[in-house]
C-alpha positions as CSV (number, residue, x, y, z in Angstrom):
1,M,0.0,0.1,-0.1
2,S,1.3,3.5,-0.9
3,E,2.1,6.0,1.7
4,D,-0.8,8.3,0.4
5,W,-3.2,5.7,1.2
6,A,-1.8,5.0,4.5
7,G,-2.1,8.7,5.2
8,Y,-5.6,8.9,4.3
9,V,-6.6,5.9,6.5
10,F,-4.7,7.4,9.5
11,K,-6.3,10.9,8.7
12,A,-9.7,9.4,8.7
13,I,-9.1,7.3,12.0
14,E,-7.7,10.5,13.7
15,G,-10.2,12.9,12.3
16,R,-13.3,11.1,12.7
17,R,-15.3,11.9,15.9
18,S,-18.8,11.7,17.3
19,V,-21.1,14.4,15.8
20,R,-24.0,15.2,17.8
21,N,-25.3,18.2,15.8
22,F,-26.5,17.7,12.3
23,L,-27.9,20.0,9.6
24,P,-31.6,19.3,8.5
25,K,-30.5,18.2,5.0
26,K,-30.9,14.3,4.6
27,P,-28.0,12.6,2.8
28,D,-29.0,10.9,-0.5
29,R,-30.1,7.2,-0.4
30,E,-27.0,6.3,-2.7
31,I,-24.6,7.7,-0.1
32,I,-26.4,6.0,2.8
33,L,-26.1,2.8,0.7
34,K,-22.3,3.3,-0.1
35,I,-21.9,3.7,3.8
36,L,-23.6,0.5,4.4
37,Q,-21.6,-1.2,1.5
38,A,-18.5,-0.2,3.7
39,G,-19.9,-1.8,6.8
40,I,-20.5,-5.1,5.2
41,W,-16.8,-5.3,4.3
42,A,-16.1,-5.5,8.0
43,P,-14.4,-8.9,9.0
44,S,-16.7,-11.6,10.6
45,G,-16.1,-15.1,11.8
46,H,-16.5,-17.7,9.3
47,N,-17.4,-14.9,7.0
48,N,-21.0,-15.2,8.3
49,Q,-21.7,-11.6,7.7
50,P,-24.6,-11.5,10.4
51,W,-25.2,-7.9,10.4
52,R,-28.5,-6.5,9.1
53,F,-29.7,-2.8,9.0
54,V,-32.7,-0.8,9.4
55,I,-32.8,2.8,7.8
56,V,-34.8,5.4,9.5
57,S,-35.4,8.7,8.4
58,D,-39.2,9.1,9.2
59,D,-39.6,11.9,11.7
60,K,-42.4,10.0,13.4
61,V,-40.4,6.7,13.9
62,K,-37.5,8.8,15.1
63,E,-39.6,10.5,17.7
64,E,-40.7,6.9,19.0
65,I,-37.2,5.7,18.9
66,S,-36.0,8.9,20.7
67,K,-38.4,7.9,23.7
68,L,-36.3,4.8,24.2
69,T,-33.0,6.4,25.0
70,I,-31.4,9.3,27.1
71,Y,-30.1,10.6,23.8
72,S,-33.6,11.6,22.6
73,G,-32.5,15.0,21.3
74,L,-29.5,13.6,19.2
75,V,-32.1,10.9,17.8
76,K,-34.6,13.4,16.8
77,K,-32.1,15.8,15.3
78,A,-30.3,13.2,13.2
79,P,-31.5,13.2,9.6
80,V,-30.9,9.5,9.4
81,L,-30.6,6.6,11.9
82,I,-29.2,3.4,11.0
83,G,-30.1,0.4,13.1
84,V,-27.5,-2.3,13.4
85,F,-28.8,-5.8,14.1
86,L,-27.5,-9.2,14.2
87,E,-29.4,-12.0,12.5
88,K,-29.3,-14.7,15.1
89,K,-29.6,-17.7,12.6
90,A,-26.5,-16.2,10.9
91,M,-24.5,-16.0,14.1
92,Y,-22.2,-18.5,15.4
93,H,-20.4,-17.0,18.7
94,Q,-22.1,-14.1,20.4
95,I,-19.0,-12.4,21.4
96,K,-17.4,-12.6,18.1
97,D,-20.4,-11.6,16.3
98,H,-20.8,-8.6,18.4
99,Q,-17.2,-7.8,17.7
100,S,-17.9,-8.1,13.9
101,A,-20.8,-5.7,14.3
102,G,-18.3,-3.1,16.1
103,A,-16.1,-3.5,13.0
104,C,-19.1,-3.0,10.7
105,L,-19.9,0.2,12.7
106,Q,-16.4,1.4,12.5
107,N,-16.2,0.9,8.8
108,M,-19.5,2.9,8.4
109,M,-18.3,5.7,10.5
110,L,-15.0,6.0,8.5
111,A,-16.8,5.9,5.3
112,A,-19.2,8.7,6.4
113,Y,-16.3,10.6,7.6
114,S,-14.9,10.3,4.3
115,L,-18.0,11.4,2.4
116,G,-18.1,14.5,4.7
117,L,-20.8,13.2,6.9
118,G,-20.9,13.0,10.6
119,T,-22.0,10.0,12.8
120,C,-22.6,9.1,16.6
121,W,-22.7,5.6,17.7
122,L,-25.6,5.0,20.0
123,G,-25.2,1.9,22.2
124,E,-27.2,2.7,25.3
125,I,-30.4,2.0,23.4
126,V,-29.8,-1.8,23.8
127,K,-31.4,-1.7,27.1
128,N,-34.6,-1.3,25.4
129,E,-34.0,-3.8,22.8
130,E,-37.3,-5.5,22.9
131,K,-39.3,-2.2,22.5
132,V,-37.0,-1.0,19.6
133,K,-37.7,-4.5,17.7
134,A,-41.5,-4.1,18.3
135,L,-41.5,-0.5,17.4
136,L,-39.7,-1.4,14.1
137,E,-41.8,-4.5,13.5
138,L,-39.0,-6.9,13.7
139,P,-39.4,-10.4,15.1
140,Q,-38.2,-10.5,18.6
141,E,-36.6,-14.0,18.4
142,E,-34.7,-13.4,15.0
143,Y,-32.7,-10.3,15.5
144,E,-30.3,-8.9,18.3
145,L,-30.0,-5.2,18.6
146,C,-26.3,-3.9,18.5
147,A,-26.5,-0.1,18.1
148,F,-27.8,2.9,16.2
149,L,-25.8,5.2,14.0
150,A,-26.9,8.7,14.0
151,L,-25.9,10.1,10.4
152,G,-26.1,13.4,8.8
153,F,-24.2,16.4,7.6
154,P,-22.3,17.7,10.6
155,N,-23.4,21.2,12.0
156,D,-20.7,20.9,15.0
157,K,-17.6,22.9,15.0
158,S,-16.3,21.4,18.4
159,K,-12.9,19.8,18.3
160,R,-12.3,16.1,18.7
161,A,-11.7,14.8,22.1
162,G,-7.9,14.1,22.7
163,R,-6.4,10.8,23.5
164,K,-4.1,9.7,26.6
165,P,-0.5,8.9,25.4
166,L,-0.1,5.3,23.9
167,S,2.2,4.4,26.6
168,T,-0.9,4.6,29.2
169,F,-2.6,1.5,27.2
170,I,0.3,-0.9,26.9
171,L,0.4,-3.6,29.7
172,K,3.4,-5.4,28.7
173,E,5.9,-5.7,25.7
174,M,7.2,-9.1,25.5
175,S,9.9,-9.2,22.7
């Protein structure tokens, strides 16, 4: 891989941040599908690709979803919400499949950033998984809620939160 590409990847990783304020303009469907396409290229155990998506831009549905999370204001303001679920019959190991869903979400967030969009990963809503699935008319027994991704054009000029020094995270180095 050329250094140019490596530079772009690191720029996206370090530049992406959680966006909580959006412009009211909704991204085109083609852009949303491109972001989902990036998500499905995430790694998964046995290449099982268990993730499934629900795209929500309807204001009434967003209003109902907002009642199921402490981040109600963000949910209502986001032009698009992407629900990320795991299809249970495609799963082979719960922890590994949830890790794959995390990689899927990260791919989508990086893709959105590269397209000039902002995202915010909303995981707290899983505490109301059954209510979310009922609201979205999904069979309770077939899917597992992982998160929602708020998506839109950023209207937020705040700076990205910093990171602790790398040395803080290294427990041991065994060479």
